[in-house]
DSSP file (Angstrom, degrees, kcal/mol; ACC not computed):
  #  RESIDUE AA STRUCTURE BP1 BP2  ACC     N-H-->O    O-->H-N    N-H-->O    O-->H-N    TCO  KAPPA ALPHA  PHI   PSI    X-CA   Y-CA   Z-CA
    1    1 A M              0   0    0      0, 0.0    91,-2.6     0, 0.0     2,-0.5   0.000 360.0 360.0 360.0 137.2   84.3  109.5   27.9
    2    2 A I  E     +a   92   0A   0     89,-0.2     2,-0.3   108,-0.1    91,-0.2  -0.951 360.0 174.3-113.6 127.8   83.0  107.2   25.2
    3    3 A K  E     -a   93   0A   0     89,-2.8    91,-3.2    -2,-0.5     2,-0.4  -0.857  18.7-143.4-124.2 161.7   83.9  107.7   21.6
    4    4 A I  E     +a   94   0A   0     -2,-0.3     2,-0.3    89,-0.2    91,-0.2  -0.974  18.1 176.4-126.1 146.6   83.3  105.7   18.4
    5    5 A R  E     -a   95   0A   0     89,-2.4    91,-1.6    -2,-0.4     2,-0.2  -0.989  32.7-113.8-149.0 135.7   85.6  105.3   15.5
    6    6 A R  E >   -a   96   0A   0     -2,-0.3     3,-2.1    89,-0.2    91,-0.2  -0.469  28.7-123.3 -69.0 141.0   85.3  103.3   12.3
    7    7 A V  T 3  S+     0   0    0     89,-3.7    90,-0.1     1,-0.3    -1,-0.1   0.739 109.7  58.8 -59.1 -25.9   87.9  100.5   12.2
    8    8 A Y  T 3  S+     0   0    0     88,-0.3    -1,-0.3     2,-0.1    89,-0.1   0.497  87.7  90.8 -86.4  -3.8   89.3  101.8    8.9
    9    9 A E  S <  S-     0   0    0     -3,-2.1     2,-0.0     1,-0.1    -4,-0.0  -0.684  91.1-100.4 -87.2 145.8   90.2  105.2   10.4
   10   10 A P        -     0   0    0      0, 0.0    -1,-0.1     0, 0.0    -2,-0.1  -0.365  39.3-113.0 -65.4 144.4   93.7  105.5   11.9
   11   11 A S        -     0   0    0     -4,-0.1     2,-0.3    -2,-0.0    25,-0.0  -0.363  29.9-153.6 -72.6 158.2   93.9  105.2   15.6
   12   12 A Q    >   -     0   0    0      1,-0.1     3,-2.0    -2,-0.1     4,-0.3  -0.948  26.0-118.7-131.5 152.9   94.9  108.2   17.7
   13   13 A K  G >  S+     0   0    0     -2,-0.3     3,-1.4     1,-0.3    -1,-0.1   0.858 113.8  61.1 -57.6 -35.0   96.5  108.5   21.1
   14   14 A K  G 3  S+     0   0    0      1,-0.3    -1,-0.3    -3,-0.0    -3,-0.0   0.498  81.5  85.1 -74.1  -1.1   93.5  110.3   22.4
   15   15 A D  G <  S-     0   0    0     -3,-2.0    -1,-0.3     1,-0.2     2,-0.2   0.754  73.2-173.5 -68.5 -23.5   91.4  107.2   21.6
   16   16 A G    <   +     0   0    0     -3,-1.4     2,-0.6    -4,-0.3    -1,-0.2  -0.459  58.6  15.0  66.9-132.4   92.4  105.7   25.0
   17   17 A Y  E    S-b   92   0A   0     74,-2.5    76,-2.9    -2,-0.2     2,-0.5  -0.672  79.5-154.0 -80.4 115.7   91.2  102.1   25.5
   18   18 A R  E     -b   93   0A   0     -2,-0.6    19,-3.2    74,-0.2    20,-1.4  -0.812  12.7-174.9-101.0 127.7   90.2  100.8   22.0
   19   19 A V  E     -bc  94  38A   0     74,-2.8    76,-3.6    -2,-0.5     2,-0.5  -0.974  19.7-143.9-127.1 121.3   87.6   98.0   21.8
   20   20 A L  E     -bc  95  39A   0     18,-2.7    20,-2.3    -2,-0.5    76,-0.2  -0.725  17.6-176.5 -79.4 126.7   86.4   96.2   18.7
   21   21 A I        +     0   0    0     74,-2.4     2,-0.3    -2,-0.5    -1,-0.1   0.004  42.9 108.0-118.5  27.8   82.7   95.5   19.2
   22   22 A D        -     0   0    0     73,-0.2    22,-0.1    22,-0.1    21,-0.1  -0.793  63.1-141.4-102.1 148.5   82.0   93.5   16.0
   23   23 A R  S    S+     0   0    0     -2,-0.3     2,-0.3    22,-0.2    -1,-0.1   0.843  89.2  52.7 -74.6 -34.5   81.3   89.8   16.0
   24   24 A L  S    S-     0   0    0     -3,-0.0    -2,-0.1    17,-0.0     3,-0.1  -0.787  95.8-106.6-104.2 146.5   83.2   89.3   12.7
   25   25 A W        -     0   0    0     -2,-0.3    -2,-0.1     1,-0.1    -1,-0.0  -0.489  49.0 -98.9 -67.1 137.5   86.8   90.5   12.1
   26   26 A P    >   -     0   0    0      0, 0.0     3,-1.2     0, 0.0    -1,-0.1  -0.289  41.1-106.4 -62.5 139.5   86.8   93.5    9.7
   27   27 A R  T 3  S+     0   0    0      1,-0.2     3,-0.1    -3,-0.1    -3,-0.0  -0.346  97.0  15.5 -65.1 141.4   87.5   92.7    6.1
   28   28 A G  T 3  S+     0   0    0      1,-0.2     2,-0.5    -2,-0.1    -1,-0.2   0.546  98.8 108.4  77.8   8.2   90.8   93.7    4.7
   29   29 A I    <   -     0   0    0     -3,-1.2     2,-0.2     5,-0.0    -1,-0.2  -0.971  60.9-138.6-123.0 128.2   92.6   94.3    8.0
   30   30 A K    >>  -     0   0    0     -2,-0.5     3,-1.6     1,-0.1     4,-1.2  -0.561  21.5-124.0 -78.6 145.9   95.2   92.0    9.4
   31   31 A K  T 34 S+     0   0    0      1,-0.3     3,-0.3    -2,-0.2    -1,-0.1   0.842 113.1  56.2 -58.7 -32.6   95.0   91.3   13.1
   32   32 A S  T 34 S+     0   0    0      1,-0.2    -1,-0.3     3,-0.1    -2,-0.0   0.685 105.9  52.2 -73.2 -16.4   98.5   92.6   13.5
   33   33 A E  T <4 S+     0   0    0     -3,-1.6     2,-0.6     2,-0.0    -1,-0.2   0.720  88.1  87.0 -92.1 -23.8   97.6   95.9   11.9
   34   34 A L     <  -     0   0    0     -4,-1.2     2,-1.2    -3,-0.3   -26,-0.0  -0.681  69.2-145.1 -87.1 121.6   94.6   96.9   14.0
   35   35 A E        +     0   0    0     -2,-0.6     2,-0.3     2,-0.0    -3,-0.1  -0.709  43.6 140.0 -87.6  96.8   95.4   98.7   17.2
   36   36 A I        -     0   0    0     -2,-1.2   -17,-0.2     1,-0.1     3,-0.1  -0.952  47.5-151.8-134.0 155.6   92.9   97.5   19.7
   37   37 A D  S    S+     0   0    0    -19,-3.2     2,-0.3    -2,-0.3   -18,-0.2   0.673  83.2   6.0 -96.2 -23.2   93.1   96.7   23.4
   38   38 A A  E     -c   19   0A   0    -20,-1.4   -18,-2.7     2,-0.0     2,-0.5  -0.992  53.6-144.9-157.1 154.3   90.2   94.2   23.3
   39   39 A W  E     -c   20   0A   0     -2,-0.3     2,-1.0   -20,-0.2     3,-0.2  -0.938  19.5-171.9-122.6 104.9   87.8   92.4   21.0
   40   40 A L    >   +     0   0    0    -20,-2.3     3,-1.8    -2,-0.5     4,-0.2  -0.678  14.3 167.5-103.5  79.5   84.5   92.0   22.8
   41   41 A K  G >  S+     0   0    0     -2,-1.0     3,-1.8     1,-0.3    -1,-0.2   0.804  72.3  68.8 -60.1 -30.8   82.4   89.8   20.5
   42   42 A D  G 3  S+     0   0    0      1,-0.3    -1,-0.3    -3,-0.2    34,-0.1   0.616  95.9  54.7 -69.4 -10.1   79.9   89.3   23.2
   43   43 A L  G <  S+     0   0    0     -3,-1.8    -1,-0.3   -21,-0.1    -2,-0.2   0.446  90.9  96.1 -96.9  -1.9   78.9   93.0   22.9
   44   44 A A  S <  S-     0   0    0     -3,-1.8   -22,-0.1    -4,-0.2     3,-0.1  -0.518  89.0 -94.3 -82.9 153.4   78.2   92.6   19.2
   45   45 A P        -     0   0    0      0, 0.0   -22,-0.2     0, 0.0    -1,-0.1  -0.333  51.4 -94.9 -60.8 150.1   74.7   92.0   17.9
   46   46 A S     >  -     0   0    0      1,-0.1     4,-2.9    -3,-0.1     5,-0.2  -0.203  34.0-109.6 -59.8 158.4   73.9   88.3   17.3
   47   47 A N  H  > S+     0   0    0      1,-0.2     4,-2.5     2,-0.2     5,-0.2   0.895 120.3  53.2 -58.0 -39.5   74.4   87.0   13.8
   48   48 A E  H  > S+     0   0    0      2,-0.2     4,-2.3     1,-0.2    -1,-0.2   0.927 112.3  43.1 -62.9 -45.6   70.6   86.7   13.4
   49   49 A L  H  > S+     0   0    0      2,-0.2     4,-2.4     1,-0.2     5,-0.2   0.920 113.1  52.3 -67.4 -43.2   70.1   90.4   14.4
   50   50 A R  H  X S+     0   0    0     -4,-2.9     4,-2.3     1,-0.2     5,-0.3   0.921 113.4  44.1 -58.3 -45.3   73.0   91.6   12.3
   51   51 A K  H  < S+     0   0    0     -4,-2.5    -1,-0.2    -5,-0.2    -2,-0.2   0.892 113.0  50.0 -69.5 -39.8   71.7   89.8    9.2
   52   52 A S  H  < S+     0   0    0     -4,-2.3    -1,-0.2    -5,-0.2    -2,-0.2   0.867 113.1  47.5 -68.9 -33.5   68.1   90.9    9.7
   53   53 A F  H >< S-     0   0    0     -4,-2.4     3,-1.9    -5,-0.2     6,-0.2   0.946  76.1-178.5 -69.6 -49.5   69.1   94.5   10.1
   54   54 A G  T 3<  -     0   0    0     -4,-2.3    -3,-0.1     1,-0.3    -4,-0.1   0.723  69.0 -77.0  56.7  22.2   71.4   94.5    7.1
   55   55 A H  T 3  S+     0   0    0     -5,-0.3    -1,-0.3     1,-0.2    48,-0.1   0.810  85.3 156.7  56.3  33.2   72.3   98.2    7.9
   56   56 A D    X   -     0   0    0     -3,-1.9     3,-2.5     1,-0.1    -1,-0.2  -0.814  39.3-149.4 -89.1 112.9   68.9   99.3    6.5
   57   57 A P  G >  S+     0   0    0      0, 0.0     3,-1.3     0, 0.0     4,-0.3   0.773  96.0  65.0 -54.6 -26.3   68.1  102.7    8.1
   58   58 A K  G 3  S+     0   0    0      1,-0.3     3,-0.2     2,-0.1     4,-0.2   0.755 104.0  46.3 -67.5 -22.4   64.4  101.8    7.8
   59   59 A K  G <> S+     0   0    0     -3,-2.5     4,-2.6    -6,-0.2    -1,-0.3   0.287  82.6 106.2 -99.6   8.3   65.0   98.9   10.3
   60   60 A W  H <> S+     0   0    0     -3,-1.3     4,-2.7    -4,-0.2     5,-0.2   0.899  76.5  49.1 -58.9 -47.5   67.0  101.1   12.7
   61   61 A G  H  > S+     0   0    0     -4,-0.3     4,-2.0     1,-0.2    -1,-0.2   0.922 114.5  45.1 -60.0 -45.6   64.3  101.5   15.4
   62   62 A D  H  > S+     0   0    0     -4,-0.2     4,-2.4     2,-0.2     5,-0.2   0.899 112.3  52.8 -65.4 -40.9   63.6   97.7   15.4
   63   63 A F  H  X S+     0   0    0     -4,-2.6     4,-3.0     1,-0.2     5,-0.3   0.937 108.4  50.0 -59.6 -47.6   67.4   97.0   15.5
   64   64 A Q  H  X S+     0   0    0     -4,-2.7     4,-2.6     1,-0.2     5,-0.2   0.924 111.3  48.8 -58.6 -45.8   68.0   99.3   18.4
   65   65 A K  H  X S+     0   0    0     -4,-2.0     4,-1.6     1,-0.2    -1,-0.2   0.932 116.1  41.9 -60.6 -48.0   65.2   97.7   20.4
   66   66 A K  H  X S+     0   0    0     -4,-2.4     4,-2.0     2,-0.2    -2,-0.2   0.875 114.2  51.7 -70.0 -37.4   66.3   94.1   19.8
   67   67 A Y  H  X S+     0   0    0     -4,-3.0     4,-2.0    -5,-0.2    -2,-0.2   0.921 108.3  51.1 -66.3 -43.6   70.0   94.9   20.3
   68   68 A K  H  < S+     0   0    0     -4,-2.6    -1,-0.2    -5,-0.3    -2,-0.2   0.871 108.4  53.3 -61.0 -35.7   69.3   96.6   23.6
   69   69 A A  H >< S+     0   0    0     -4,-1.6     3,-1.4    -5,-0.2    -1,-0.2   0.913 108.2  49.7 -64.6 -41.6   67.4   93.4   24.6
   70   70 A E  H >< S+     0   0    0     -4,-2.0     3,-1.5     1,-0.3     6,-0.2   0.859 103.6  60.6 -63.7 -34.4   70.4   91.3   23.7
   71   71 A L  T 3< S+     0   0    0     -4,-2.0    -1,-0.3     1,-0.3    -2,-0.2   0.480  88.7  73.6 -75.0  -0.6   72.7   93.6   25.8
   72   72 A R  T <   +     0   0    0     -3,-1.4    -1,-0.3    -4,-0.2    -2,-0.2   0.446  69.9 115.0 -89.1  -0.5   70.6   92.7   28.9
   73   73 A S  S <> S-     0   0    0     -3,-1.5     4,-2.9     1,-0.1     5,-0.2  -0.332  80.6-114.4 -65.0 152.9   72.2   89.3   29.1
   74   74 A P  H  > S+     0   0    0      0, 0.0     4,-2.0     0, 0.0     5,-0.2   0.897 115.9  50.3 -56.5 -42.1   74.4   88.7   32.1
   75   75 A A  H  > S+     0   0    0      1,-0.2     4,-1.8     2,-0.2     5,-0.1   0.926 113.9  44.3 -63.4 -44.3   77.6   88.4   30.1
   76   76 A A  H  > S+     0   0    0     -6,-0.2     4,-2.8     1,-0.2     5,-0.2   0.901 110.4  55.3 -67.2 -40.6   76.9   91.6   28.2
   77   77 A R  H  X S+     0   0    0     -4,-2.9     4,-2.4     1,-0.2    -1,-0.2   0.888 107.6  50.1 -59.8 -39.6   75.9   93.4   31.4
   78   78 A E  H  X S+     0   0    0     -4,-2.0     4,-2.2    -5,-0.2    -1,-0.2   0.923 112.4  46.1 -65.7 -44.2   79.2   92.5   33.0
   79   79 A L  H  X S+     0   0    0     -4,-1.8     4,-2.5     2,-0.2    -2,-0.2   0.898 112.8  50.6 -64.6 -40.7   81.2   93.8   30.0
   80   80 A I  H  X S+     0   0    0     -4,-2.8     4,-2.7     2,-0.2    -2,-0.2   0.916 109.6  50.5 -63.8 -43.2   79.1   97.0   29.9
   81   81 A S  H  X S+     0   0    0     -4,-2.4     4,-2.3    -5,-0.2    -2,-0.2   0.925 111.2  48.5 -60.7 -44.7   79.7   97.6   33.6
   82   82 A D  H  X S+     0   0    0     -4,-2.2     4,-2.0     1,-0.2    -2,-0.2   0.917 113.7  46.1 -62.3 -44.1   83.5   97.1   33.1
   83   83 A L  H  X S+     0   0    0     -4,-2.5     4,-2.9     2,-0.2    -2,-0.2   0.882 110.7  53.1 -67.5 -37.4   83.6   99.5   30.1
   84   84 A A  H  X S+     0   0    0     -4,-2.7     4,-1.9     2,-0.2    -2,-0.2   0.920 109.1  49.0 -64.0 -42.9   81.5  102.1   31.9
   85   85 A K  H  X S+     0   0    0     -4,-2.3     4,-0.8     2,-0.2    -1,-0.2   0.912 113.8  46.6 -61.7 -42.1   83.9  102.0   34.9
   86   86 A R  H >X S+     0   0    0     -4,-2.0     4,-1.8     1,-0.2     3,-0.6   0.906 112.2  50.7 -65.9 -41.3   86.8  102.4   32.5
   87   87 A G  H 3< S+     0   0    0     -4,-2.9    -2,-0.2     1,-0.2    -1,-0.2   0.765 103.4  59.1 -68.8 -26.1   84.9  105.2   30.6
   88   88 A A  H 3< S+     0   0    0     -4,-1.9    -1,-0.2     1,-0.2    -2,-0.2   0.762 114.4  37.5 -71.2 -24.5   84.2  107.0   33.9
   89   89 A K  H << S-     0   0    0     -4,-0.8     2,-0.3    -3,-0.6    -2,-0.2   0.703 131.8 -20.6 -98.7 -24.5   88.0  107.2   34.5
   90   90 A G  S  < S-     0   0    0     -4,-1.8     2,-0.3    -5,-0.1    -1,-0.1  -0.874  87.7 -46.9-164.6-167.8   89.3  107.8   30.9
   91   91 A T        -     0   0    0     -2,-0.3   -74,-2.5    -3,-0.1     2,-0.4  -0.639  39.7-173.6 -86.9 134.7   88.5  107.5   27.2
   92   92 A V  E     -ab   2  17A   0    -91,-2.6   -89,-2.8    -2,-0.3     2,-0.5  -0.997   8.6-158.8-122.1 128.7   87.1  104.4   25.7
   93   93 A T  E     -ab   3  18A   0    -76,-2.9   -74,-2.8    -2,-0.4     2,-0.6  -0.946   7.8-147.1-112.7 122.0   86.7  104.2   21.9
   94   94 A L  E     -ab   4  19A   0    -91,-3.2   -89,-2.4    -2,-0.5     2,-0.5  -0.770  16.4-154.3 -85.4 120.5   84.3  101.7   20.4
   95   95 A V  E     +ab   5  20A   0    -76,-3.6   -74,-2.4    -2,-0.6     2,-0.3  -0.853  20.9 167.2-103.7 128.2   85.7  100.5   17.1
   96   96 A Y  E     -a    6   0A   0    -91,-1.6   -89,-3.7    -2,-0.5   -88,-0.3  -0.872  32.8-146.2-136.0 165.6   83.2   99.2   14.5
   97   97 A S        +     0   0    0     -2,-0.3   -91,-0.1   -91,-0.2   -70,-0.1   0.523  53.9 121.7-114.4  -6.4   83.3   98.4   10.8
   98   98 A A        -     0   0    0      1,-0.1    -2,-0.1     2,-0.1   -91,-0.1  -0.186  59.2-136.9 -57.8 149.6   79.9   99.4    9.5
   99   99 A K  S    S+     0   0    0      4,-0.1    -1,-0.1     1,-0.1     5,-0.1   0.838  85.7  77.6 -76.3 -34.1   79.9  101.9    6.7
  100  100 A D        -     0   0    0      3,-0.2     3,-0.2     1,-0.1    -2,-0.1  -0.687  62.9-164.5 -83.9 114.2   77.0  104.0    8.1
  101  101 A P  S    S+     0   0    0      0, 0.0     3,-0.2     0, 0.0    -1,-0.1   0.643  87.2  44.4 -73.6 -12.6   78.2  106.2   10.9
  102  102 A D  S    S+     0   0    0      1,-0.2     2,-0.4     4,-0.0    -2,-0.0   0.656 111.7  48.1-104.2 -19.8   74.7  106.9   12.2
  103  103 A H  S    S+     0   0    0     -3,-0.2     2,-0.3   -48,-0.1    -3,-0.2  -0.708  85.1  99.6-127.5  78.9   73.1  103.5   12.1
  104  104 A N  S >> S-     0   0    0     -2,-0.4     4,-1.2    -3,-0.2     3,-0.7  -0.959  80.9 -97.5-154.2 168.9   75.3  100.9   13.7
  105  105 A N  H 3> S+     0   0    0     -2,-0.3     4,-2.7     1,-0.2     5,-0.2   0.786 115.5  64.1 -64.1 -28.6   75.8   99.0   16.9
  106  106 A A  H 3> S+     0   0    0      1,-0.2     4,-2.6     2,-0.2    -1,-0.2   0.877  99.8  53.4 -63.8 -36.7   78.5  101.4   18.2
  107  107 A V  H <> S+     0   0    0     -3,-0.7     4,-1.8     2,-0.2    -1,-0.2   0.924 112.5  43.8 -63.0 -44.8   75.9  104.2   18.3
  108  108 A V  H  X S+     0   0    0     -4,-1.2     4,-2.1     2,-0.2    -2,-0.2   0.931 115.9  47.0 -66.3 -46.3   73.6  102.1   20.4
  109  109 A L  H  X S+     0   0    0     -4,-2.7     4,-2.7     1,-0.2     5,-0.2   0.871 108.7  55.1 -66.3 -37.5   76.3  100.9   22.7
  110  110 A K  H  X S+     0   0    0     -4,-2.6     4,-2.5    -5,-0.2    -1,-0.2   0.934 109.1  47.8 -60.4 -46.5   77.8  104.4   23.2
  111  111 A D  H  X S+     0   0    0     -4,-1.8     4,-1.8     1,-0.2    -2,-0.2   0.917 113.0  48.3 -60.5 -44.6   74.5  105.7   24.3
  112  112 A L  H  X S+     0   0    0     -4,-2.1     4,-2.0     1,-0.2    -2,-0.2   0.909 112.1  48.6 -63.6 -43.3   74.0  102.8   26.7
  113  113 A L  H  X S+     0   0    0     -4,-2.7     4,-2.5     1,-0.2    -2,-0.2   0.889 108.4  53.7 -65.5 -39.7   77.6  103.2   28.1
  114  114 A E  H  X S+     0   0    0     -4,-2.5     4,-1.9     1,-0.2    -1,-0.2   0.874 108.5  50.3 -63.6 -36.3   77.1  106.9   28.6
  115  115 A R  H  X S+     0   0    0     -4,-1.8     4,-1.6     2,-0.2    -1,-0.2   0.905 110.4  49.9 -65.8 -41.5   73.9  106.2   30.7
  116  116 A E  H  X S+     0   0    0     -4,-2.0     4,-1.6     1,-0.2    -2,-0.2   0.890 108.8  52.1 -64.6 -39.3   75.8  103.7   32.8
  117  117 A I  H  X S+     0   0    0     -4,-2.5     4,-1.7     1,-0.2    -1,-0.2   0.899 106.0  54.1 -64.6 -40.2   78.6  106.2   33.4
  118  118 A R  H  < S+     0   0    0     -4,-1.9    -1,-0.2     1,-0.2    -2,-0.2   0.869 106.5  52.5 -61.9 -35.4   76.0  108.8   34.6
  119  119 A K  H  < S+     0   0    0     -4,-1.6    -1,-0.2     1,-0.2    -2,-0.2   0.860 109.6  49.3 -66.8 -34.5   74.7  106.3   37.1
  120  120 A L  H  < S+     0   0    0     -4,-1.6    -2,-0.2     1,-0.3    -1,-0.2   0.798 117.5  41.1 -72.9 -28.7   78.3  105.8   38.4
  121  121 A S  S  < S-     0   0    0     -4,-1.7    -1,-0.3    -5,-0.1    -2,-0.1  -0.631  81.6-167.9-121.3  71.3   78.9  109.5   38.7
  122  122 A P        -     0   0    0      0, 0.0    -3,-0.1     0, 0.0     2,-0.1  -0.285  29.3-105.8 -62.3 144.9   75.6  111.0   40.1
  123  123 A R        -     0   0    0      1,-0.1     2,-0.2    -5,-0.1     3,-0.1  -0.376  37.2-104.0 -68.5 146.8   75.4  114.8   40.0
  124  124 A K        -     0   0    0      1,-0.1    -1,-0.1    -3,-0.1     2,-0.1  -0.502  42.9-102.6 -70.8 139.8   75.9  116.6   43.2
  125  125 A A        -     0   0    0     -2,-0.2     2,-0.4     1,-0.1    -1,-0.1  -0.377  33.3-126.3 -64.3 138.0   72.6  117.9   44.6
  126  126 A L              0   0    0      1,-0.1    -1,-0.1    -2,-0.1    -3,-0.0  -0.698 360.0 360.0 -86.2 136.5   72.0  121.6   44.1
  127  127 A H              0   0    0     -2,-0.4    -1,-0.1     0, 0.0    -2,-0.0   0.400 360.0 360.0-106.3 360.0   71.2  123.6   47.2
């Protein structure tokens, strides 16, 4: 199972494996205070893409397309595969810092990971 949670929300036991997926450390939070299991900067949008998007909902479609293209890099594919395997066995929570809960990289990555998990767990054929 893949969940998303804003970095400023308190962590919960049911979050499972918590992964920060932002390139920059979240403002106002000490590293010792954030409960995460990993910080995967390589799954974050590039600085150029992040700046051009600027969390403008009007640019959401273009952002998704370009971000998915970035996630096709070999390094990102390996991280995605690892997270999908982990998500197939238990809960993985993608932790992000954007203010908009509907237009951010965690939403795109969650969808991609859920697709990867479905590939790992094909449905049984119906007879």
